[in-house]
TORKOL-4160 file (C-alpha; in steps of 0.2 Angstrom, whole numbers, padded with zeros to 4 digits, m for minus):
209
<pt num="1" X="0396" Y="0349" Z="0032"/>
<pt num="2" X="0400" Y="0343" Z="0014"/>
<pt num="3" X="0409" Y="0354" Z="0001"/>
<pt num="4" X="0398" Y="0362" Z="m0012"/>
<pt num="5" X="0396" Y="0352" Z="m0028"/>
<pt num="6" X="0404" Y="0363" Z="m0042"/>
<pt num="7" X="0392" Y="0356" Z="m0054"/>
<pt num="8" X="0377" Y="0361" Z="m0044"/>
<pt num="9" X="0372" Y="0380" Z="m0045"/>
<pt num="10" X="0360" Y="0378" Z="m0030"/>
<pt num="11" X="0374" Y="0370" Z="m0019"/>
<pt num="12" X="0386" Y="0384" Z="m0025"/>
<pt num="13" X="0373" Y="0397" Z="m0020"/>
<pt num="14" X="0371" Y="0389" Z="m0003"/>
<pt num="15" X="0389" Y="0389" Z="0000"/>
<pt num="16" X="0391" Y="0407" Z="m0004"/>
<pt num="17" X="0377" Y="0412" Z="0008"/>
<pt num="18" X="0385" Y="0402" Z="0022"/>
<pt num="19" X="0402" Y="0410" Z="0018"/>
<pt num="20" X="0394" Y="0427" Z="0019"/>
<pt num="21" X="0385" Y="0423" Z="0035"/>
<pt num="22" X="0400" Y="0416" Z="0044"/>
<pt num="23" X="0412" Y="0430" Z="0038"/>
<pt num="24" X="0402" Y="0445" Z="0044"/>
<pt num="25" X="0398" Y="0446" Z="0063"/>
<pt num="26" X="0386" Y="0461" Z="0061"/>
<pt num="27" X="0372" Y="0466" Z="0051"/>
<pt num="28" X="0357" Y="0478" Z="0049"/>
<pt num="29" X="0342" Y="0473" Z="0058"/>
<pt num="30" X="0324" Y="0479" Z="0053"/>
<pt num="31" X="0310" Y="0478" Z="0065"/>
<pt num="32" X="0295" Y="0489" Z="0069"/>
<pt num="33" X="0299" Y="0501" Z="0055"/>
<pt num="34" X="0316" Y="0504" Z="0063"/>
<pt num="35" X="0333" Y="0499" Z="0057"/>
<pt num="36" X="0349" Y="0497" Z="0068"/>
<pt num="37" X="0366" Y="0489" Z="0066"/>
<pt num="38" X="0369" Y="0474" Z="0078"/>
<pt num="39" X="0384" Y="0464" Z="0081"/>
<pt num="40" X="0382" Y="0445" Z="0083"/>
<pt num="41" X="0391" Y="0429" Z="0085"/>
<pt num="42" X="0386" Y="0412" Z="0079"/>
<pt num="43" X="0385" Y="0400" Z="0094"/>
<pt num="44" X="0396" Y="0385" Z="0089"/>
<pt num="45" X="0386" Y="0373" Z="0098"/>
<pt num="46" X="0370" Y="0375" Z="0088"/>
<pt num="47" X="0373" Y="0388" Z="0074"/>
<pt num="48" X="0361" Y="0401" Z="0081"/>
<pt num="49" X="0364" Y="0419" Z="0082"/>
<pt num="50" X="0367" Y="0428" Z="0099"/>
<pt num="51" X="0367" Y="0447" Z="0100"/>
<pt num="52" X="0365" Y="0462" Z="0112"/>
<pt num="53" X="0349" Y="0470" Z="0107"/>
<pt num="54" X="0336" Y="0483" Z="0113"/>
<pt num="55" X="0321" Y="0477" Z="0123"/>
<pt num="56" X="0309" Y="0480" Z="0109"/>
<pt num="57" X="0318" Y="0467" Z="0098"/>
<pt num="58" X="0313" Y="0453" Z="0110"/>
<pt num="59" X="0294" Y="0457" Z="0108"/>
<pt num="60" X="0294" Y="0459" Z="0090"/>
<pt num="61" X="0289" Y="0445" Z="0078"/>
<pt num="62" X="0294" Y="0453" Z="0061"/>
<pt num="63" X="0313" Y="0453" Z="0061"/>
<pt num="64" X="0324" Y="0454" Z="0046"/>
<pt num="65" X="0343" Y="0454" Z="0047"/>
<pt num="66" X="0353" Y="0460" Z="0032"/>
<pt num="67" X="0371" Y="0454" Z="0032"/>
<pt num="68" X="0382" Y="0463" Z="0031"/>
<pt num="69" X="0372" Y="0478" Z="0027"/>
<pt num="70" X="0355" Y="0483" Z="0020"/>
<pt num="71" X="0358" Y="0482" Z="0001"/>
<pt num="72" X="0350" Y="0473" Z="m0013"/>
<pt num="73" X="0363" Y="0460" Z="m0014"/>
<pt num="74" X="0364" Y="0457" Z="0005"/>
<pt num="75" X="0360" Y="0440" Z="0013"/>
<pt num="76" X="0343" Y="0443" Z="0021"/>
<pt num="77" X="0338" Y="0432" Z="0036"/>
<pt num="78" X="0320" Y="0431" Z="0042"/>
<pt num="79" X="0323" Y="0427" Z="0061"/>
<pt num="80" X="0314" Y="0424" Z="0077"/>
<pt num="81" X="0321" Y="0432" Z="0093"/>
<pt num="82" X="0321" Y="0424" Z="0110"/>
<pt num="83" X="0328" Y="0433" Z="0126"/>
<pt num="84" X="0342" Y="0424" Z="0134"/>
<pt num="85" X="0352" Y="0424" Z="0150"/>
<pt num="86" X="0371" Y="0427" Z="0151"/>
<pt num="87" X="0380" Y="0411" Z="0145"/>
<pt num="88" X="0396" Y="0404" Z="0136"/>
<pt num="89" X="0388" Y="0411" Z="0121"/>
<pt num="90" X="0386" Y="0429" Z="0128"/>
<pt num="91" X="0404" Y="0427" Z="0134"/>
<pt num="92" X="0409" Y="0423" Z="0116"/>
<pt num="93" X="0400" Y="0439" Z="0111"/>
<pt num="94" X="0410" Y="0449" Z="0123"/>
<pt num="95" X="0427" Y="0442" Z="0117"/>
<pt num="96" X="0422" Y="0447" Z="0099"/>
<pt num="97" X="0414" Y="0464" Z="0102"/>
<pt num="98" X="0418" Y="0471" Z="0119"/>
<pt num="99" X="0405" Y="0480" Z="0130"/>
<pt num="100" X="0387" Y="0478" Z="0123"/>
<pt num="101" X="0378" Y="0493" Z="0118"/>
<pt num="102" X="0361" Y="0486" Z="0123"/>
<pt num="103" X="0353" Y="0480" Z="0139"/>
<pt num="104" X="0346" Y="0463" Z="0133"/>
<pt num="105" X="0354" Y="0447" Z="0126"/>
<pt num="106" X="0344" Y="0438" Z="0113"/>
<pt num="107" X="0347" Y="0422" Z="0103"/>
<pt num="108" X="0339" Y="0420" Z="0085"/>
<pt num="109" X="0333" Y="0406" Z="0075"/>
<pt num="110" X="0334" Y="0408" Z="0057"/>
<pt num="111" X="0317" Y="0404" Z="0049"/>
<pt num="112" X="0323" Y="0407" Z="0031"/>
<pt num="113" X="0336" Y="0416" Z="0020"/>
<pt num="114" X="0337" Y="0424" Z="0004"/>
<pt num="115" X="0352" Y="0428" Z="m0006"/>
<pt num="116" X="0349" Y="0435" Z="m0023"/>
<pt num="117" X="0337" Y="0424" Z="m0032"/>
<pt num="118" X="0340" Y="0409" Z="m0020"/>
<pt num="119" X="0329" Y="0405" Z="m0005"/>
<pt num="120" X="0335" Y="0393" Z="0008"/>
<pt num="121" X="0327" Y="0385" Z="0023"/>
<pt num="122" X="0334" Y="0392" Z="0040"/>
<pt num="123" X="0341" Y="0375" Z="0045"/>
<pt num="124" X="0353" Y="0376" Z="0030"/>
<pt num="125" X="0362" Y="0390" Z="0038"/>
<pt num="126" X="0360" Y="0385" Z="0057"/>
<pt num="127" X="0374" Y="0373" Z="0058"/>
<pt num="128" X="0385" Y="0369" Z="0073"/>
<pt num="129" X="0404" Y="0372" Z="0071"/>
<pt num="130" X="0412" Y="0355" Z="0069"/>
<pt num="131" X="0428" Y="0362" Z="0076"/>
<pt num="132" X="0420" Y="0368" Z="0093"/>
<pt num="133" X="0430" Y="0355" Z="0104"/>
<pt num="134" X="0446" Y="0361" Z="0097"/>
<pt num="135" X="0443" Y="0379" Z="0094"/>
<pt num="136" X="0452" Y="0385" Z="0110"/>
<pt num="137" X="0467" Y="0376" Z="0106"/>
<pt num="138" X="0467" Y="0382" Z="0088"/>
<pt num="139" X="0465" Y="0400" Z="0094"/>
<pt num="140" X="0480" Y="0398" Z="0106"/>
<pt num="141" X="0490" Y="0392" Z="0092"/>
<pt num="142" X="0487" Y="0408" Z="0082"/>
<pt num="143" X="0488" Y="0419" Z="0097"/>
<pt num="144" X="0505" Y="0412" Z="0103"/>
<pt num="145" X="0514" Y="0424" Z="0091"/>
<pt num="146" X="0505" Y="0441" Z="0089"/>
<pt num="147" X="0518" Y="0447" Z="0076"/>
<pt num="148" X="0515" Y="0432" Z="0065"/>
<pt num="149" X="0496" Y="0434" Z="0067"/>
<pt num="150" X="0497" Y="0452" Z="0062"/>
<pt num="151" X="0506" Y="0447" Z="0046"/>
<pt num="152" X="0493" Y="0433" Z="0043"/>
<pt num="153" X="0480" Y="0447" Z="0043"/>
<pt num="154" X="0490" Y="0458" Z="0032"/>
<pt num="155" X="0494" Y="0444" Z="0019"/>
<pt num="156" X="0478" Y="0434" Z="0019"/>
<pt num="157" X="0465" Y="0447" Z="0022"/>
<pt num="158" X="0474" Y="0463" Z="0016"/>
<pt num="159" X="0471" Y="0472" Z="0033"/>
<pt num="160" X="0484" Y="0479" Z="0045"/>
<pt num="161" X="0480" Y="0474" Z="0063"/>
<pt num="162" X="0493" Y="0480" Z="0075"/>
<pt num="163" X="0486" Y="0470" Z="0091"/>
<pt num="164" X="0477" Y="0455" Z="0084"/>
<pt num="165" X="0468" Y="0442" Z="0094"/>
<pt num="166" X="0460" Y="0426" Z="0086"/>
<pt num="167" X="0443" Y="0424" Z="0094"/>
<pt num="168" X="0435" Y="0411" Z="0083"/>
<pt num="169" X="0439" Y="0397" Z="0071"/>
<pt num="170" X="0427" Y="0388" Z="0060"/>
<pt num="171" X="0428" Y="0377" Z="0044"/>
<pt num="172" X="0429" Y="0392" Z="0033"/>
<pt num="173" X="0441" Y="0403" Z="0042"/>
<pt num="174" X="0446" Y="0414" Z="0057"/>
<pt num="175" X="0439" Y="0428" Z="0066"/>
<pt num="176" X="0452" Y="0441" Z="0072"/>
<pt num="177" X="0448" Y="0454" Z="0085"/>
<pt num="178" X="0455" Y="0471" Z="0081"/>
<pt num="179" X="0453" Y="0488" Z="0089"/>
<pt num="180" X="0441" Y="0493" Z="0075"/>
<pt num="181" X="0431" Y="0477" Z="0074"/>
<pt num="182" X="0432" Y="0459" Z="0068"/>
<pt num="183" X="0443" Y="0454" Z="0053"/>
<pt num="184" X="0439" Y="0439" Z="0043"/>
<pt num="185" X="0453" Y="0428" Z="0037"/>
<pt num="186" X="0447" Y="0414" Z="0025"/>
<pt num="187" X="0454" Y="0397" Z="0022"/>
<pt num="188" X="0457" Y="0391" Z="0004"/>
<pt num="189" X="0444" Y="0378" Z="0006"/>
<pt num="190" X="0432" Y="0371" Z="0020"/>
<pt num="191" X="0442" Y="0363" Z="0034"/>
<pt num="192" X="0429" Y="0350" Z="0042"/>
<pt num="193" X="0440" Y="0343" Z="0056"/>
<pt num="194" X="0454" Y="0349" Z="0068"/>
<pt num="195" X="0468" Y="0341" Z="0059"/>
<pt num="196" X="0464" Y="0350" Z="0042"/>
<pt num="197" X="0461" Y="0367" Z="0051"/>
<pt num="198" X="0478" Y="0365" Z="0061"/>
<pt num="199" X="0487" Y="0361" Z="0045"/>
<pt num="200" X="0479" Y="0376" Z="0036"/>
<pt num="201" X="0484" Y="0387" Z="0051"/>
<pt num="202" X="0502" Y="0380" Z="0051"/>
<pt num="203" X="0503" Y="0384" Z="0032"/>
<pt num="204" X="0497" Y="0402" Z="0035"/>
<pt num="205" X="0510" Y="0405" Z="0049"/>
<pt num="206" X="0523" Y="0397" Z="0039"/>
<pt num="207" X="0520" Y="0408" Z="0025"/>
<pt num="208" X="0523" Y="0424" Z="0035"/>
<pt num="209" X="0540" Y="0419" Z="0043"/>
């Protein structure tokens, strides 16, 4: 996962799309002339989406997911659903979102994406998390002091979170579970390995002493 080229508009546009995709674990799903809000996680092993969905989603071929919501400037993903069984990925979903609203689990391939005037191949967004082997340790580092983690949310995301739990770390930032949803805390730059991510987290915690 290379940093975007500041001189290349296409590279910058792709990075913006990836940032939107990583930051927002929910979106508006359009299918069969219906629209519902779904909550998802990105499977760190392969970059696919996993979500709790109605039965009809798994039998529909025309699926469009607007992230974070259905607006003209949303990230639009053309996706293909496949029903899946309970797994580590669905456990991750439960850690992020709590009890599921729907009766089926599905994993989604991203066929293509559109963000503004740019169109991307789905593989450009379906990326494994290079921090996956270290993610549990990084979450434990953040969750060791909940009062500091709450201050990190306030300072770096501008959101008060009384009882925060870090549930995800990727090269672009943190996902913090709150009572009202999932809060995103962004890194200043892309942290491609565990040492960089740990240093960034230490700097955040040190800034809120």
